[in-house]
Structures are given as C-alpha cells and as structure tokens.
DRENDO-1510 file (C-alpha; in Angstrom, 1 decimal, always signed):
<recs>
REC; n; res; u; v; w
REC; 1; MET; +61.3; +101.9; +87.8 .
REC; 2; ALA; +62.0; +100.1; +91.1 .
REC; 3; PRO; +64.2; +97.0; +91.2 .
REC; 4; ARG; +62.3; +93.8; +91.4 .
REC; 5; PHE; +63.1; +91.1; +94.0 .
REC; 6; VAL; +64.2; +87.9; +92.3 .
REC; 7; LYS; +65.6; +85.4; +94.8 .
REC; 8; SER; +67.2; +84.9; +98.1 .
REC; 9; VAL; +70.2; +82.6; +98.4 .
REC; 10; TYR; +71.2; +81.0; +101.7 .
REC; 11; THR; +74.8; +81.5; +103.0 .
REC; 12; ARG; +76.2; +79.7; +106.0 .
REC; 13; THR; +77.5; +83.0; +107.5 .
REC; 14; PRO; +76.6; +86.7; +107.0 .
REC; 15; GLN; +78.4; +88.0; +104.0 .
REC; 16; THR; +80.1; +91.4; +104.4 .
REC; 17; VAL; +82.3; +91.8; +101.3 .
REC; 18; LEU; +81.2; +91.5; +97.6 .
REC; 19; ALA; +83.0; +91.7; +94.3 .
REC; 20; TRP; +81.5; +91.2; +90.8 .
REC; 21; HIS; +83.5; +89.5; +87.9 .
REC; 22; GLY; +81.8; +90.6; +84.7 .
REC; 23; PRO; +83.4; +88.4; +82.0 .
REC; 24; SER; +82.4; +85.1; +83.8 .
REC; 25; ARG; +79.2; +86.6; +85.4 .
REC; 26; THR; +80.3; +85.3; +88.8 .
REC; 27; LEU; +80.0; +86.9; +92.2 .
REC; 28; PHE; +82.6; +86.6; +95.0 .
REC; 29; SER; +81.4; +87.0; +98.6 .
REC; 30; SER; +83.0; +86.6; +102.0 .
REC; 31; GLY; +82.1; +87.1; +105.7 .
REC; 32; GLY; +81.6; +85.5; +109.0 .
REC; 33; SER; +83.8; +83.0; +110.8 .
REC; 34; ASP; +84.6; +80.5; +108.1 .
REC; 35; LEU; +87.2; +83.0; +106.6 .
REC; 36; VAL; +86.7; +81.8; +103.0 .
REC; 37; VAL; +85.7; +83.5; +99.8 .
REC; 38; THR; +82.8; +81.8; +97.9 .
REC; 39; ARG; +82.4; +82.1; +94.1 .
REC; 40; TRP; +78.8; +82.1; +92.8 .
REC; 41; LYS; +77.7; +81.5; +89.3 .
REC; 42; ILE; +74.9; +83.8; +88.3 .
REC; 43; GLN; +72.4; +82.7; +85.6 .
REC; 44; VAL; +69.6; +85.0; +84.4 .
REC; 45; LEU; +68.0; +83.2; +81.5 .
REC; 46; PRO; +65.9; +81.2; +81.0 .
REC; 47; SER; +65.4; +81.5; +84.8 .
REC; 48; PHE; +67.4; +83.0; +87.6 .
REC; 49; ALA; +69.8; +80.7; +89.3 .
REC; 50; CYS; +72.7; +81.1; +91.7 .
REC; 51; ALA; +75.1; +78.3; +92.7 .
REC; 52; SER; +78.4; +78.0; +94.5 .
REC; 53; ILE; +81.1; +76.7; +92.2 .
REC; 54; CYS; +84.2; +76.9; +94.4 .
REC; 55; ARG; +85.6; +78.3; +97.7 .
REC; 56; TYR; +88.9; +80.1; +98.3 .
REC; 57; HIS; +90.7; +79.1; +101.5 .
REC; 58; GLY; +93.8; +80.7; +103.0 .
REC; 59; HIS; +93.1; +83.8; +105.1 .
REC; 60; VAL; +93.2; +83.2; +108.9 .
REC; 61; ALA; +91.2; +86.3; +109.8 .
REC; 62; LEU; +88.2; +88.2; +108.4 .
REC; 63; VAL; +88.3; +89.2; +104.8 .
REC; 64; SER; +88.1; +93.0; +104.8 .
REC; 65; ASP; +88.1; +93.9; +101.1 .
REC; 66; MET; +88.4; +92.3; +97.6 .
REC; 67; ILE; +88.4; +93.5; +94.0 .
REC; 68; CYS; +88.2; +91.7; +90.6 .
REC; 69; LEU; +90.7; +92.6; +87.9 .
REC; 70; PRO; +89.5; +91.0; +84.7 .
REC; 71; GLU; +92.3; +92.5; +82.6 .
REC; 72; LEU; +94.8; +90.7; +84.8 .
REC; 73; GLU; +92.6; +87.6; +85.4 .
REC; 74; LEU; +92.9; +88.1; +89.1 .
REC; 75; LEU; +90.8; +88.3; +92.2 .
REC; 76; VAL; +92.6; +90.2; +95.0 .
REC; 77; THR; +91.6; +89.6; +98.6 .
REC; 78; ALA; +92.8; +91.5; +101.7 .
REC; 79; SER; +92.3; +90.4; +105.3 .
REC; 80; MET; +92.7; +91.4; +108.9 .
REC; 81; ASP; +95.5; +88.8; +109.0 .
REC; 82; GLY; +97.7; +91.4; +107.2 .
REC; 83; GLN; +98.0; +89.4; +104.0 .
REC; 84; ILE; +96.9; +90.0; +100.4 .
REC; 85; PHE; +96.2; +87.0; +98.1 .
REC; 86; LEU; +96.1; +87.0; +94.3 .
REC; 87; TRP; +93.8; +84.3; +92.9 .
REC; 88; ASP; +93.6; +83.2; +89.3 .
REC; 89; THR; +90.0; +83.7; +88.1 .
REC; 90; VAL; +90.3; +81.9; +84.8 .
REC; 91; THR; +92.2; +78.7; +85.4 .
REC; 92; ASN; +90.1; +75.7; +86.4 .
REC; 93; LYS; +92.8; +73.1; +86.1 .
REC; 94; TRP; +92.7; +71.4; +89.5 .
REC; 95; ASP; +95.8; +69.7; +90.7 .
REC; 96; ASP; +94.9; +66.1; +91.5 .
REC; 97; ALA; +98.3; +65.3; +93.0 .
REC; 98; ARG; +98.1; +68.1; +95.7 .
REC; 99; PRO; +95.9; +67.2; +98.7 .
REC; 100; PRO; +93.8; +69.9; +100.4 .
REC; 101; TYR; +95.8; +71.7; +103.1 .
REC; 102; PRO; +94.3; +73.1; +106.2 .
REC; 103; PRO; +93.1; +76.7; +105.8 .
REC; 104; GLY; +95.7; +79.2; +107.0 .
REC; 105; ARG; +98.7; +77.1; +106.1 .
REC; 106; THR; +98.8; +76.7; +102.3 .
REC; 107; PRO; +96.1; +78.7; +100.5 .
REC; 108; TYR; +94.0; +76.7; +98.0 .
REC; 109; VAL; +90.8; +76.7; +96.1 .
REC; 110; SER; +88.3; +73.9; +96.7 .
REC; 111; GLY; +85.7; +73.0; +94.1 .
REC; 112; LYS; +85.6; +69.3; +93.7 .
REC; 113; PRO; +86.0; +66.5; +96.3 .
REC; 114; GLY; +89.7; +65.7; +96.8 .
REC; 115; LYS; +90.9; +68.4; +94.3 .
REC; 116; CYS; +92.4; +71.8; +94.9 .
REC; 117; HIS; +94.4; +74.6; +93.4 .
REC; 118; LYS; +97.0; +76.8; +95.1 .
REC; 119; VAL; +96.9; +80.6; +95.4 .
REC; 120; LYS; +98.7; +82.4; +92.6 .
REC; 121; SER; +100.6; +84.7; +94.9 .
REC; 122; ARG; +100.6; +86.3; +98.3 .
REC; 123; ILE; +101.7; +89.7; +99.6 .
REC; 124; ALA; +102.5; +90.6; +103.2 .
REC; 125; GLY; +104.1; +93.9; +104.2 .
REC; 126; HIS; +101.9; +95.7; +106.8 .
REC; 127; ASN; +103.7; +94.3; +109.8 .
REC; 128; ASP; +101.0; +91.8; +110.5 .
REC; 129; THR; +98.4; +94.5; +111.1 .
REC; 130; GLY; +94.9; +94.1; +109.7 .
REC; 131; ILE; +94.5; +95.4; +106.1 .
REC; 132; ARG; +91.5; +97.8; +105.9 .
REC; 133; GLY; +91.2; +98.4; +102.2 .
REC; 134; ILE; +92.7; +98.0; +98.7 .
REC; 135; SER; +92.4; +99.8; +95.4 .
REC; 136; TYR; +93.8; +99.2; +91.9 .
REC; 137; ALA; +95.4; +102.2; +90.3 .
REC; 138; GLY; +96.1; +100.6; +86.9 .
REC; 139; GLU; +99.3; +99.6; +85.2 .
REC; 140; GLY; +99.8; +96.7; +87.7 .
REC; 141; THR; +99.9; +99.0; +90.8 .
REC; 142; LEU; +97.8; +97.9; +93.8 .
REC; 143; LEU; +97.4; +100.1; +96.8 .
REC; 144; SER; +96.7; +98.9; +100.3 .
REC; 145; ILE; +96.0; +100.6; +103.7 .
REC; 146; ALA; +96.1; +99.0; +107.1 .
REC; 147; PHE; +95.8; +99.8; +110.8 .
REC; 148; ASP; +99.5; +100.7; +110.8 .
REC; 149; SER; +98.6; +103.9; +109.0 .
REC; 150; GLN; +100.8; +103.1; +106.0 .
REC; 151; ILE; +99.9; +103.2; +102.3 .
REC; 152; ILE; +101.8; +100.6; +100.4 .
REC; 153; GLY; +102.0; +100.4; +96.6 .
REC; 154; TRP; +102.6; +96.9; +95.1 .
REC; 155; ASN; +103.4; +95.8; +91.5 .
REC; 156; ILE; +101.1; +92.8; +91.2 .
REC; 157; ASP; +101.8; +92.4; +87.4 .
REC; 158; GLY; +105.5; +91.8; +87.9 .
REC; 159; VAL; +107.8; +89.1; +89.2 .
REC; 160; THR; +108.5; +90.6; +92.7 .
REC; 161; ASN; +106.2; +91.2; +95.7 .
REC; 162; ARG; +108.4; +93.9; +97.1 .
REC; 163; PRO; +106.6; +97.2; +97.7 .
REC; 164; LEU; +107.0; +100.0; +95.1 .
REC; 165; PHE; +106.7; +102.6; +97.8 .
REC; 166; LYS; +105.5; +103.1; +101.4 .
REC; 167; LEU; +103.8; +106.3; +102.5 .
REC; 168; ILE; +103.1; +107.6; +106.0 .
REC; 169; GLY; +101.2; +110.8; +106.3 .
REC; 170; THR; +99.6; +110.5; +109.7 .
REC; 171; ARG; +99.6; +108.3; +112.8 .
REC; 172; VAL; +95.8; +108.3; +112.7 .
REC; 173; PRO; +94.3; +105.0; +111.4 .
REC; 174; LEU; +93.2; +105.3; +107.7 .
REC; 175; LEU; +89.6; +104.7; +106.8 .
REC; 176; GLY; +89.7; +104.3; +103.1 .
REC; 177; ILE; +91.6; +104.7; +99.8 .
REC; 178; ASP; +90.5; +105.0; +96.3 .
REC; 179; CYS; +91.7; +106.4; +92.9 .
REC; 180; VAL; +90.8; +106.8; +89.3 .
REC; 181; ARG; +92.8; +104.4; +87.2 .
REC; 182; GLY; +95.5; +106.1; +85.1 .
REC; 183; SER; +95.2; +109.4; +87.0 .
REC; 184; GLY; +98.6; +108.9; +88.8 .
REC; 185; THR; +97.1; +110.0; +92.1 .
REC; 186; CYS; +95.0; +108.5; +94.9 .
REC; 187; VAL; +93.1; +109.9; +97.9 .
REC; 188; THR; +93.1; +108.6; +101.4 .
REC; 189; VAL; +90.8; +109.5; +104.3 .
REC; 190; ASP; +91.5; +108.9; +108.0 .
REC; 191; ILE; +89.0; +108.3; +110.8 .
REC; 192; ASN; +89.1; +112.1; +111.7 .
REC; 193; GLY; +88.0; +113.1; +108.2 .
REC; 194; ASN; +91.4; +114.3; +107.1 .
REC; 195; CYS; +92.1; +113.8; +103.4 .
REC; 196; ARG; +95.3; +113.5; +101.5 .
REC; 197; ARG; +96.1; +113.3; +97.8 .
REC; 198; TRP; +99.2; +111.3; +96.9 .
REC; 199; ASP; +101.4; +111.0; +93.8 .
REC; 200; ILE; +101.5; +107.3; +93.0 .
REC; 201; LYS; +103.2; +107.4; +89.6 .
REC; 202; THR; +106.1; +105.0; +89.2 .
REC; 203; ASP; +109.1; +105.1; +86.9 .
REC; 204; ASP; +112.5; +103.5; +86.6 .
REC; 205; SER; +114.4; +106.7; +87.4 .
REC; 206; GLY; +113.2; +106.8; +91.0 .
REC; 207; GLY; +112.9; +110.5; +90.8 .
REC; 208; VAL; +110.0; +110.8; +93.3 .
REC; 209; GLN; +110.9; +110.1; +96.9 .
REC; 210; ASP; +108.3; +108.6; +99.2 .
REC; 211; LYS; +108.5; +111.6; +101.5 .
REC; 212; ASP; +107.6; +113.9; +98.6 .
REC; 213; ARG; +104.5; +112.0; +97.3 .
REC; 214; CYS; +101.9; +113.9; +99.4 .
REC; 215; LEU; +100.5; +116.5; +97.0 .
REC; 216; GLN; +97.6; +118.0; +99.0 .
REC; 217; ILE; +96.1; +117.9; +102.5 .
REC; 218; TRP; +92.6; +119.1; +103.5 .
REC; 219; GLY; +90.3; +118.3; +106.4 .
REC; 220; LEU; +86.8; +118.6; +107.7 .
REC; 221; ARG; +87.1; +121.3; +110.4 .
REC; 222; PRO; +84.4; +121.2; +113.1 .
REC; 223; THR; +82.6; +124.5; +113.8 .
REC; 224; GLY; +82.1; +123.7; +117.4 .
REC; 225; PRO; +82.2; +121.0; +120.1 .
REC; 226; ASN; +80.6; +117.8; +118.7 .
REC; 227; ALA; +79.4; +119.9; +115.7 .
REC; 228; ASP; +79.3; +119.2; +112.0 .
REC; 229; VAL; +81.5; +120.9; +109.5 .
REC; 230; GLU; +80.4; +123.6; +107.1 .
REC; 231; ILE; +82.1; +123.3; +103.8 .
REC; 232; GLY; +80.6; +125.0; +100.8 .
REC; 233; GLY; +77.4; +125.7; +102.6 .
REC; 234; ALA; +76.8; +122.0; +103.4 .
REC; 235; ASN; +76.8; +120.3; +106.8 .
REC; 236; VAL; +79.3; +117.5; +106.5 .
REC; 237; ALA; +79.7; +114.7; +109.0 .
REC; 238; HIS; +83.0; +115.2; +110.9 .
REC; 239; ASN; +83.7; +111.5; +111.5 .
REC; 240; PRO; +83.2; +109.6; +108.2 .
REC; 241; THR; +82.6; +105.8; +108.1 .
REC; 242; SER; +83.5; +105.1; +104.5 .
REC; 243; MET; +84.6; +106.7; +101.2 .
REC; 244; VAL; +84.6; +106.1; +97.5 .
REC; 245; MET; +85.5; +108.0; +94.3 .
REC; 246; THR; +83.2; +108.2; +91.3 .
REC; 247; LYS; +84.7; +107.0; +88.1 .
REC; 248; PRO; +86.0; +108.5; +85.8 .
REC; 249; ALA; +85.2; +112.0; +87.2 .
REC; 250; GLY; +87.0; +111.4; +90.5 .
REC; 251; SER; +84.5; +113.1; +92.8 .
REC; 252; LEU; +84.8; +112.1; +96.4 .
REC; 253; VAL; +81.9; +110.6; +98.3 .
REC; 254; MET; +82.1; +110.3; +102.1 .
REC; 255; ALA; +79.5; +108.7; +104.3 .
REC; 256; GLY; +78.8; +109.5; +107.9 .
REC; 257; LYS; +75.5; +110.7; +109.2 .
REC; 258; SER; +74.7; +111.4; +105.5 .
REC; 259; LEU; +76.2; +111.1; +102.1 .
REC; 260; ASN; +78.5; +114.0; +101.2 .
REC; 261; PHE; +79.9; +114.7; +97.7 .
REC; 262; PHE; +83.0; +116.7; +96.9 .
REC; 263; ASP; +84.1; +117.7; +93.4 .
REC; 264; GLN; +87.8; +117.3; +92.7 .
REC; 265; HIS; +89.4; +119.7; +90.3 .
REC; 266; VAL; +92.9; +118.6; +89.5 .
REC; 267; LYS; +95.0; +121.7; +88.6 .
REC; 268; GLN; +97.3; +121.5; +85.6 .
REC; 269; THR; +101.0; +121.4; +86.6 .
REC; 270; ALA; +104.1; +122.1; +84.7 .
REC; 271; ASP; +106.0; +119.2; +83.0 .
REC; 272; ALA; +109.3; +120.6; +84.2 .
REC; 273; PRO; +110.5; +122.5; +87.3 .
REC; 274; VAL; +109.3; +126.0; +87.7 .
REC; 275; SER; +112.2; +128.4; +88.1 .
REC; 276; CYS; +110.4; +131.8; +88.7 .
REC; 277; LEU; +107.0; +132.9; +89.8 .
REC; 278; ALA; +105.2; +136.2; +89.8 .
REC; 279; TYR; +101.8; +137.2; +90.9 .
REC; 280; ASN; +99.8; +139.8; +88.9 .
REC; 281; SER; +97.4; +141.5; +91.4 .
REC; 282; VAL; +95.7; +143.5; +88.6 .
REC; 283; ALA; +94.9; +140.6; +86.3 .
REC; 284; MET; +94.8; +138.1; +89.2 .
REC; 285; THR; +97.1; +135.7; +87.4 .
REC; 286; ILE; +100.2; +133.6; +88.3 .
REC; 287; ILE; +103.1; +133.8; +85.8 .
REC; 288; ALA; +105.6; +131.0; +85.9 .
REC; 289; SER; +108.8; +130.3; +83.9 .
REC; 290; VAL; +109.4; +126.8; +82.8 .
REC; 291; LYS; +112.7; +126.4; +81.0 .
REC; 292; ASN; +112.5; +129.1; +78.3 .
REC; 293; THR; +108.7; +129.3; +78.3 .
REC; 294; ILE; +106.3; +131.5; +80.2 .
REC; 295; ARG; +103.0; +130.0; +81.4 .
REC; 296; VAL; +100.0; +131.9; +82.9 .
REC; 297; TRP; +97.4; +130.5; +85.3 .
REC; 298; ASP; +94.2; +132.0; +86.7 .
REC; 299; ALA; +94.9; +132.7; +90.4 .
REC; 300; LYS; +91.3; +132.3; +91.5 .
REC; 301; THR; +90.5; +129.0; +89.8 .
REC; 302; GLY; +93.9; +127.5; +89.0 .
REC; 303; ALA; +92.9; +127.0; +85.4 .
REC; 304; PHE; +95.7; +127.2; +82.8 .
REC; 305; GLU; +95.2; +130.3; +80.5 .
REC; 306; ARG; +98.0; +130.6; +78.0 .
REC; 307; GLU; +101.6; +129.9; +77.1 .
REC; 308; HIS; +104.4; +132.0; +75.5 .
REC; 309; VAL; +106.9; +129.5; +74.0 .
REC; 310; ASP; +110.6; +130.1; +73.5 .
REC; 311; MET; +110.7; +133.5; +75.0 .
REC; 312; MET; +114.5; +133.3; +75.5 .
REC; 313; SER; +117.4; +131.4; +73.9 .
REC; 314; TYR; +118.3; +129.8; +77.3 .
REC; 315; ASP; +116.5; +128.8; +80.5 .
REC; 316; ILE; +114.8; +131.7; +82.3 .
REC; 317; THR; +116.3; +132.5; +85.7 .
REC; 318; ALA; +114.8; +135.8; +86.6 .
REC; 319; LEU; +111.2; +137.2; +86.3 .
REC; 320; CYS; +109.6; +140.4; +87.5 .
REC; 321; LEU; +106.7; +142.8; +86.7 .
REC; 322; ASP; +106.7; +146.5; +86.0 .
REC; 323; GLY; +105.1; +149.0; +88.4 .
REC; 324; ARG; +101.8; +148.9; +86.7 .
REC; 325; GLU; +101.9; +145.1; +86.3 .
REC; 326; ARG; +101.3; +145.3; +82.6 .
REC; 327; LYS; +104.6; +144.0; +81.4 .
REC; 328; PHE; +107.1; +141.5; +82.7 .
REC; 329; PHE; +110.9; +141.4; +82.4 .
REC; 330; LEU; +113.0; +138.2; +81.9 .
REC; 331; GLY; +116.6; +137.2; +82.4 .
REC; 332; ASP; +118.2; +134.0; +81.3 .
REC; 333; ALA; +121.0; +131.7; +82.3 .
REC; 334; ARG; +123.5; +133.3; +80.0 .
REC; 335; GLY; +122.9; +136.8; +81.3 .
</recs>
C-alpha cells in the first residue's frame, strides 16, 4: 500500500536535517541560513496538524546532524561551527529573568515572546573544524566525526565534557559513522570508501589505548581506472556519499551510484589474552589456548566450535600438533 500524501508545511528555509522524538510526537528540523533548529508538534487525530512550538538558537554555522535521545531526555545537534549542543527536550520552564541573547553568543530556546531557556550543555573538541556526523553508542557515549579526520568519544551522561578518547585512522576526511547500541564497536567510512571498525568500549581501568582501538580495516578496491568495485559479485560504487547501519543486525548500507548492502559478521573473541595458536590444516580449524582452556574456531567462517575447559592446572604456555594433526600437546607455566 503506497503512502498517502497528507499535508505540506511551509518553512522559511530549505530543511536538510530531520530528527523524530517519539515520546512527545514532535519533529526537529534544521537547514538554510537561519542556523536554528525548529521543533514541530505533530497531531494526527482528529485531523492532521503541524505547528512550530519553539526554536533552538546557538549554532553559528549550518547544522549538519542531530539525534534525539529520549532515554536521556536530550536533543543533540552538531554543526559546521565545530560545536555539539545538548538540549533538554522535556523542560518547558522558560526563564523570564533571562533576556534573549543574540544567536551565536549564548545558546537559547525561544518559544514565547520575551522568554527563553539556555542550552543544557555544549561540547567543542574538533579544533573548530566542521562536524560531519554524530552517533549514539549507548551508556552515555556519543561519537562524533569532523573534517579533521578524528573520531571523538564523549560522555554526555556525566559531569565532564572532556573526550573519552580520540581516534585517528586516516588523514582522509570521514564521510559517516554509525553503530549498534551496546555492541561496543562502531564503523566509520571515509570519502574513498575505506571502512574501519573501532573498539569504543570504555572502562575505569583504561586498559585499551586509543592507538589500539582499530579492530578491522577493509576497503572498496577499484577494478580499473574510474571503475566500480566488485565485491561478492556485486558492483559497488567506489566513492560513497553516505552510510548507515541497520539496527539491530548491524548490516552496513552505503549509498553512491546505488544502494549497497554489506552483512557484518562479528567474530567471537576470547575474554582473556590468547597465549598460543595452532592451525590444523586437516580439520581447517584454529586452536587457541586461553589461560588453562583450549578453544577451537572454524578457520573458514570464524565461528566458535567448541571449548575444552581446565585442560591444565596452570596457564598453558606451549601448544603444538602431532605429525598427522590429530592430537595436540600442551605445556604449562609450571613445566
């Protein structure tokens, strides 16, 4: 059944960014030269109606991206002015004693004549370069990318606006970033179609250094001059223009000359450092020792097959196969 056209609503400038806030049934939009975000109240019954209820002032350049986070009661906006603003989407207590400030000096929300409300918080850390995209990873972690080729992680649910981490994988400008909430990883794509998967998990121990967070790199390799790329039997646009991840599966969709879909299979990893590895060419399996346990993976698919628990009394430090690759021998830390 095809969608039915309902109504067209006039806006003063062309709108280029949209975000939907489900709990309040309101739509946020921005675009054009007025540099503000407009909040629209959507009513469906008894008849469709759409009315502007307030406007968010503060950015001094084009708003490039925004997302609604109902669980945090926030609207997050990013702009080409290099700043990220966090707006409270629930509070409607306008401060009568605070006069409206000029846009670009003190951010505020305008909704009633002579009344305004300040922005909840602001973030700036991309060296004043334009922010291209933002994504929410869950547990208070916000990710942002800019034209300075950095990926910055922020804790927007805490008391500080200092970055959690800063990642640099390439000097090529980044095109997009997205993640599945709670997965602990994100994917970035640059303008050349090179993709990187990053570890974005955070903990108090600081065990993961920023330089070690890149988990995987893959790219779209052209088959010839000005040619498309052939991956999995499909012709893929070499220079993408945008990307998004499907939720919760985490498949990657890249847009260029066409829409191209990529399945992502996250391989199971060990929960402790692997001390020894052996490859069984007969069974086509990978055997790994983790503490005093042996784990086996399928070498073709990366799927976890089985586990042999407590093979030794102490941590395994040596592992090898016999000549026919039907048995393996182990040595532990106590000899």
